[in-house]
C-alpha positions as CSV (number, residue, x, y, z in Angstrom):
1,X,20.5,14.8,49.2
2,X,20.5,11.2,50.0
3,X,24.1,9.4,49.4
4,X,22.5,6.3,48.0
5,X,21.0,8.4,45.2
6,X,24.1,10.3,44.6
7,X,26.0,6.8,43.9
8,X,22.9,5.2,42.1
9,X,23.2,8.2,39.3
10,X,27.0,8.4,39.2
11,X,26.7,4.4,38.4
12,X,23.8,4.8,35.9
13,X,26.0,7.3,34.3
14,X,29.1,5.6,34.1
15,X,27.5,2.6,32.8
16,X,25.5,4.6,30.2
17,X,28.7,5.9,28.9
18,X,30.5,2.8,28.8
19,X,27.6,1.2,26.8
20,X,26.4,4.0,24.5
21,X,29.4,6.2,24.4
22,X,31.4,4.3,21.6
23,X,28.0,3.9,19.9
24,X,27.8,8.0,19.6
25,X,31.3,8.0,18.4
26,X,30.8,5.4,15.7
27,X,27.7,7.0,14.4
28,X,28.8,10.4,14.6
29,X,32.1,9.4,12.5
30,X,30.1,7.3,10.1
31,X,27.8,10.2,9.6
32,X,30.7,13.1,9.2
33,X,32.3,10.7,6.6
34,X,29.1,10.4,4.5
35,X,28.7,12.8,1.5
36,X,25.2,14.8,1.9
37,X,22.5,13.1,0.2
38,X,20.2,15.0,-2.3
39,X,16.4,15.0,-1.4
40,X,15.4,12.5,-4.1
41,X,13.0,10.7,-1.9
42,X,10.2,13.2,-2.3
43,X,10.5,13.0,-6.2
44,X,10.5,9.3,-6.1
45,X,7.2,9.5,-3.9
46,X,5.8,11.8,-6.7
47,X,7.1,9.4,-9.6
48,X,5.3,6.4,-8.0
49,X,2.0,8.3,-7.6
50,X,2.3,9.7,-11.2
51,X,3.0,6.1,-12.6
52,X,-0.2,4.8,-10.6
53,X,-2.4,7.2,-12.2
54,X,-1.1,7.2,-15.5
55,X,-0.6,3.4,-16.0
56,X,-2.1,1.0,-13.3
57,X,-5.4,3.1,-13.0
58,X,-6.2,2.7,-16.7
59,X,-5.2,-0.9,-17.0
60,X,-7.2,-1.4,-14.0
61,X,-10.1,0.0,-15.6
62,X,-9.8,-1.8,-18.9
63,X,-9.7,-5.1,-17.3
64,X,-12.6,-4.5,-15.0
65,X,-14.7,-3.0,-18.0
66,X,-14.0,-5.9,-20.1
67,X,-14.8,-8.6,-17.2
68,X,-18.2,-7.1,-16.5
69,X,-18.7,-6.9,-20.5
70,X,-18.0,-10.5,-21.0
71,X,-20.3,-11.2,-18.2
72,X,-23.4,-9.7,-19.6
73,X,-23.4,-6.5,-17.7
74,X,-22.9,-3.1,-18.8
75,X,-19.3,-2.2,-19.5
76,X,-19.9,0.8,-17.2
77,X,-20.4,-1.3,-14.2
78,X,-16.5,-1.6,-14.2
79,X,-15.9,1.7,-13.1
80,X,-17.5,1.0,-9.9
81,X,-14.3,-0.8,-9.2
82,X,-12.5,2.5,-8.6
83,X,-14.9,3.0,-5.8
84,X,-13.7,1.7,-2.4
85,X,-16.6,0.0,-0.9
86,X,-18.5,-0.5,-4.0
87,X,-15.7,-2.6,-5.4
88,X,-16.0,-5.2,-2.8
89,X,-19.9,-5.4,-3.3
90,X,-19.1,-5.7,-7.0
91,X,-16.9,-8.4,-6.6
92,X,-20.0,-10.4,-4.8
93,X,-22.0,-9.5,-7.4
94,X,-19.9,-11.1,-9.9
95,X,-19.3,-14.2,-7.5
96,X,-22.7,-14.8,-6.9
97,X,-25.0,-13.4,-8.8
98,X,-26.9,-14.7,-12.0
99,X,-25.0,-13.2,-15.2
100,X,-26.9,-12.1,-18.1
101,X,-25.1,-14.0,-20.3
102,X,-25.7,-17.4,-18.4
103,X,-29.6,-16.4,-18.1
104,X,-29.9,-16.2,-21.8
105,X,-27.6,-19.5,-22.2
106,X,-30.6,-21.4,-20.2
107,X,-33.4,-19.4,-21.9
108,X,-31.4,-20.8,-25.6
109,X,-31.3,-24.4,-23.8
110,X,-34.8,-24.2,-22.9
111,X,-36.0,-23.5,-26.1
112,X,-34.1,-26.7,-27.8
């Protein structure tokens, strides 16, 4: 073995022990002093998923169906807002399309 390699590894071990040694001891003391945590994190995730399915999704459906109905489209087009790519397309249809309500209004204005 090379003497320089041995000295370099000893110096590296010494520096590592000086820098990381107190951190290891502090971390272990902190972990040993803490009471064990209950496994509630999976339950929180399940609660959030149930909340989203039972509250947020029906409210989103109600709002989107009402928007399409007021624009003159079928209310069922609001159901497409749950489909991932179709919801982007439906936003463009609402933003740039000719709404049936506006078409009917133009026709009524022309009849006057």
